C-alpha positions as CSV (number, residue, x, y, z in Angstrom):
1,M,105.6,38.4,54.1
2,M,103.7,38.0,57.4
3,F,100.2,39.5,57.2
4,K,97.5,39.9,59.9
5,Q,94.2,41.8,59.8
6,F,92.8,43.2,63.1
7,F,89.3,44.5,63.7
8,E,88.2,47.0,66.3
9,P,84.5,46.6,66.7
10,E,83.4,50.0,68.2
11,S,84.5,51.9,65.1
12,S,84.6,48.9,62.8
13,T,88.2,49.8,62.0
14,Y,90.7,47.4,60.3
15,T,94.3,47.5,61.2
16,Y,96.9,45.7,59.2
17,L,100.2,44.2,60.4
18,L,102.9,43.5,57.7
19,G,106.2,41.9,58.6
20,C,109.3,40.9,56.7
21,E,110.2,37.3,57.5
22,H,113.9,37.9,56.7
23,T,114.6,41.0,58.8
24,N,111.7,40.7,61.3
25,E,110.8,44.3,60.7
26,A,107.1,45.2,60.7
27,V,104.7,48.0,60.0
28,L,101.1,48.7,61.3
29,I,98.6,50.5,59.1
30,D,95.9,52.4,60.9
31,P,96.5,51.2,64.5
32,V,93.8,52.0,67.1
33,A,94.8,53.2,70.6
34,S,92.6,50.7,72.5
35,E,94.2,47.7,70.7
36,V,97.9,48.2,71.5
37,E,97.9,45.0,73.6
38,H,96.6,42.9,70.7
39,Y,99.3,44.3,68.4
40,T,102.0,43.7,71.1
41,Q,100.9,40.0,71.4
42,A,101.1,39.5,67.6
43,L,104.5,41.2,67.3
44,D,105.8,39.0,70.1
45,E,104.3,35.9,68.7
46,H,106.0,36.3,65.4
47,G,109.3,37.8,66.7
48,L,108.7,41.1,64.9
49,T,110.1,44.6,65.6
50,L,107.7,47.4,64.8
51,V,109.5,50.0,62.7
52,Y,106.7,52.2,61.4
53,T,103.1,53.1,62.0
54,L,101.2,54.3,58.9
55,D,98.0,56.3,59.3
56,T,96.0,56.5,56.0
57,H,94.6,59.9,57.2
58,V,93.7,61.9,60.3
59,H,90.8,59.8,61.6
60,A,87.6,61.1,63.0
61,D,86.1,57.9,64.3
62,H,88.9,56.5,66.5
63,V,92.1,57.5,68.2
64,T,95.4,56.4,66.5
65,A,97.9,54.3,68.5
66,A,100.8,56.0,66.8
67,N,102.0,57.8,69.9
68,A,101.5,54.8,72.2
69,L,103.4,52.5,69.9
70,R,106.2,55.0,69.5
71,N,106.6,55.2,73.2
72,K,106.4,51.5,73.6
73,F,108.5,50.3,70.7
74,G,110.4,53.4,69.3
75,S,108.5,53.1,66.0
76,K,108.2,56.1,63.7
77,S,104.8,57.5,62.7
78,I,104.2,58.2,59.0
79,L,101.6,60.6,57.6
80,H,101.1,62.6,54.4
81,R,102.6,66.0,54.5
82,N,99.1,67.6,54.1
83,S,97.8,66.1,57.4
84,G,98.3,69.2,59.4
85,V,99.9,67.0,62.1
86,D,103.1,68.4,63.6
87,C,104.0,65.4,65.8
88,G,104.6,62.8,63.1
89,D,108.1,61.5,62.5
90,I,108.1,61.1,58.7
91,F,105.9,63.1,56.2
92,I,105.4,61.5,52.8
93,T,104.1,62.6,49.4
94,D,102.6,60.8,46.4
95,R,104.6,57.8,45.3
96,S,106.9,57.9,48.3
97,A,108.4,54.4,49.0
98,I,108.6,53.0,52.4
99,R,111.0,50.0,52.9
100,I,110.2,47.3,55.4
101,G,112.9,44.7,55.3
102,N,112.9,43.1,51.8
103,F,109.7,44.8,50.5
104,L,108.6,48.3,49.5
105,I,105.3,50.0,50.2
106,E,104.3,52.6,47.7
107,A,102.2,55.6,48.9
108,R,99.5,56.8,46.6
109,Y,97.9,60.2,47.5
110,T,94.1,59.7,47.5
111,P,92.5,62.9,49.0
112,G,88.8,63.7,48.9
113,H,87.7,62.2,52.2
114,T,90.3,64.3,53.9
115,N,93.3,66.3,52.7
116,A,95.8,63.7,54.0
117,C,94.3,60.5,52.6
118,T,97.0,58.1,51.4
119,S,96.6,54.5,50.1
120,Y,99.5,52.0,50.4
121,V,100.3,49.6,47.6
122,I,102.4,46.4,48.2
123,D,102.7,43.1,46.4
124,G,99.2,42.9,44.8
125,M,97.5,44.6,47.7
126,V,96.2,48.1,48.3
127,F,95.3,49.5,51.8
128,T,92.8,52.2,51.0
129,G,91.9,53.7,54.4
130,D,88.6,55.5,54.0
131,A,89.1,56.6,50.4
132,L,87.7,53.4,48.8
133,L,85.6,51.0,50.9
134,I,84.0,47.7,49.9
135,D,80.9,48.7,47.9
136,G,81.3,52.3,49.0
137,C,83.7,55.2,49.8
138,G,84.5,57.7,52.5
139,R,82.1,60.5,53.2
140,T,83.0,64.0,51.8
141,D,80.9,66.3,54.0
142,F,83.4,67.3,56.7
143,Q,87.2,67.5,57.4
144,E,88.2,69.0,54.0
145,G,86.1,66.5,52.1
146,N,85.5,67.1,48.4
147,P,83.5,64.6,46.2
148,A,85.2,65.8,42.9
149,T,88.6,65.3,44.4
150,L,87.7,61.8,45.8
151,Y,86.3,60.7,42.5
152,E,89.6,61.7,40.7
153,S,91.7,60.1,43.4
154,I,89.9,56.8,43.2
155,H,89.9,56.6,39.4
156,Q,93.4,57.8,38.8
157,Q,95.2,56.3,41.8
158,L,93.2,53.1,42.6
159,F,91.2,52.1,39.6
160,S,94.4,52.3,37.6
161,L,95.8,49.3,39.5
162,P,95.4,45.8,38.1
163,D,91.9,44.4,38.5
164,D,93.2,41.5,40.7
165,T,94.7,43.9,43.2
166,I,93.2,43.0,46.6
167,V,91.5,45.9,48.4
168,Y,91.9,46.1,52.1
169,P,89.8,49.0,53.4
170,G,90.0,51.0,56.7
171,H,86.5,49.9,57.7
172,D,83.7,47.6,56.9
173,Y,80.3,47.4,58.6
174,K,79.1,44.1,57.2
175,G,81.9,41.7,58.2
176,R,83.6,41.7,54.8
177,L,87.4,41.4,54.9
178,S,88.5,42.4,51.4
179,S,87.6,43.0,47.8
180,T,89.4,43.6,44.5
181,I,89.9,46.6,42.3
182,G,88.0,44.8,39.5
183,Q,85.1,44.1,41.7
184,E,84.9,47.7,42.9
185,K,85.2,49.1,39.4
186,Q,82.3,46.9,38.3
187,S,79.8,47.0,41.2
188,N,80.7,49.6,43.8
189,A,77.4,51.2,44.8
190,R,78.9,54.7,44.6
191,L,81.6,54.4,42.0
192,G,80.9,51.3,39.9
193,H,78.9,50.9,36.7
194,H,80.9,53.7,35.0
195,R,79.2,56.3,37.2
196,S,80.1,59.8,36.0
197,K,81.8,62.4,38.1
198,A,78.7,64.6,38.0
199,E,76.5,61.8,39.2
200,F,78.9,60.9,42.0
201,I,79.1,64.6,43.2
202,E,75.3,64.9,43.2
203,M,75.0,61.6,45.2
204,M,77.7,62.5,47.7
205,N,76.3,66.0,48.3
206,N,72.9,64.5,49.2
207,L,73.8,61.7,51.6
208,N,72.6,63.6,54.7
209,L,74.7,61.5,57.0
210,P,74.7,62.0,60.8
211,Y,77.4,63.9,62.6
212,P,80.4,61.6,63.3
213,K,79.9,60.3,66.9
214,K,83.6,60.5,68.0
215,I,84.9,63.3,65.9
216,D,85.1,65.8,68.7
217,I,87.3,63.4,70.7
218,A,89.2,61.7,67.9
219,L,90.2,64.6,65.7
220,P,92.0,66.7,68.3
221,A,93.7,63.5,69.7
222,N,94.8,62.5,66.2
223,K,96.2,65.9,65.5
224,A,98.5,65.1,68.4
225,C,99.3,61.6,67.2
226,G,96.9,60.0,69.7
227,Q,98.2,61.7,72.8
């Protein structure tokens, strides 16, 4: 499998390119509109054909490149069916399987940050979007957020994975590239140390975070697949 991690500094967003070396088919997870040229260069460099774009949720901090990449490469955009987005090509549910060449990507529904949050599991890796971050998690105070739902999603869908599963988040603000399920179960500041659901809900309801800077631009654009 060909794997590449991209970083968009304005929103601290990670995008992931996965490619099958046998069929030369590829997928991009959480592509950012401003970074299309970087993705194009990587695809060309490795001789890959972009088949799908997967958004882990409807983002509030950057504009998705789903539409731009669809226009450029003919790729199909994939979202969870609860996204409220009408312009996607394929709408998935929990445990849907997405084939890219010789490997399968398993979708795990992980709502709580938003209604559409989906994590993607493949070959000892999990791409968690904003549900589970390194030493943190997505906020739950806007866009259908619910701390109780997020707690259950993470414990049932992510913490049930093997401890050595590599966690690749949607963002990191300290330069960290990845973690593991075992590390997050043990020491995550919001979810580790066997924190109870009641403790988690109380903490998340009292974060008093600032209003997301780009939500008024990003959310309407992402409801239109980045158009």
